[in-house]
N, C-alpha and C positions, 0 to 999 in steps of 0.2 A: 504494500500500500504506500502510495506516495504522500508523504506528510509535508505540509507547508511550514516554513519557518515564520516567526513573527514578522520579519521583514517582508516576506512574500505576502502574507495576509494584509499587512499595512499597505503595501504597494497595490495589491488588487483592490482593496477598499477605495483607495484614492482614484484608481483607474475607473471604477464603477461610478464614483461620485462625478468624475469628469464626463463620463459617457452620459449620465443622466442630465447633467447640466447642458451638454450639447443637444440632447433630445429636446429639452425645454426651449433652447434657443431656436432650434430648427422648426419646432411645431408652433411655438407661441411668441417667438422673438422676445423671450424673457430670460435673462441671465440670473439664475438663483444665487450664484456666488456673489455677483455684484450687488444684488438686492440685499443680501444678508450682511455684507461686509463693507458697505459704503461706496459702491461704484466700482467701475472697471479699473480706475487708476489709483484706488486706495491701496496703501501698502499691504494691508491684510489680504485683499483680493489678489493682488499680484503675487503674494507669498503662496496662496492656495493654488493659483494657476501654475506657478513654478513647481510646487510639490507634485501636482497632478502630472505635469510634463515629465519630470524626472521619474516618476513612477511608471509612466508609459514606456520610457526608455528601459527601465529596469524590467518591465514586463516582457520585453523582447527576449531577455535571457531565460524567462520561464518557458517560452516556446521551444527553445533549443536545448534545454537542460535534459529532458528525457529521464532516464533512470540513473544518471550519474550521481544524483544527490541522494540516492537511496542506499541503505546498508544492505549487505548481502542477505541477511536473514529476513528482510522486509519483502523480498521479491517473491 
């Protein structure tokens, strides 16, 4: 069984938040992150956008990791 680390789970959570935000932008032209944190240019919104972007890049490693992160007895 492939177990996710805390970093993996955190990255995936941020990726999902980003995806849901883009869904809202696409369907309703409403940016939830900007609405919650003071606009698109507010430092907190920019921090969230940055963390989501970094998580997306980290998520690429999850695609190619395969079984390499698993112990032999977990297979």
